[in-house]
N, C-alpha and C positions, 0 to 999 in steps of 0.2 A: 250362493244366494240361499238365505235361510228365511223361509216364511214363518211368521209368528202370529198366532191368534190366541189371546188369553193365556199366555205362557209365563206369566209373572213368577209363579212358584218354581218353575223348572229352569229359569235363566241362571241362577247361581251354579247349578250342576252343569249346565251347558258351558258356562264360562270356564269351569275347571277342565272339562273335556277338550274344549277348543284351545286352551292354553297349551296342553300337551301336543295337540296336532300342529299348532303354530310353531312350537319349538322344534318339532321333528322335521317339518317341511321348510322352514325359513332358510336354512343354508342352501337349499337347492332351488327354491321357488320364490318368486315375488307374489305374496299373497294379498288378497283383498277380500274381506268379508262384507257382505251386504245383507243386512237384516231388513225385512219388509214387515212392518207391523200392519196387519190386515184388518184394522179397525177394532183392535182390542178395547175392552171396557174395564180391564182389571189392573191397569197400571203397567202393562208390559213395556210400553215405550219408555217410561221413566226408569224402569229397572234395566232396560237395555242401555240407556244413557249412563246409568250408574256403573255398570260393569264394563262397557265397551266404549263409552263416549270419548275417552282420552286417547284412544289409539288412532293414529293417522291412517292406518290401512283398513279402517272399519267405517262403513257408511250405514246410517240408520235412516230409513225412509218409512213413511207411513201414508196411508190413505184411508178414507172412510169406508 
């Protein structure tokens, strides 16, 4: 579970780092990433969708 609050600028770097982690762990583990947008006002949710929205093992949730 990854909490996010106004993290739009850092998400591309996070995506690169998590891609490496996912590749390393995927052979041994069934992974699921859950991003929680904690009411961001900077476009964090849209950027999460752009970088992670196509993956079936990723959930993006948000609340005010």
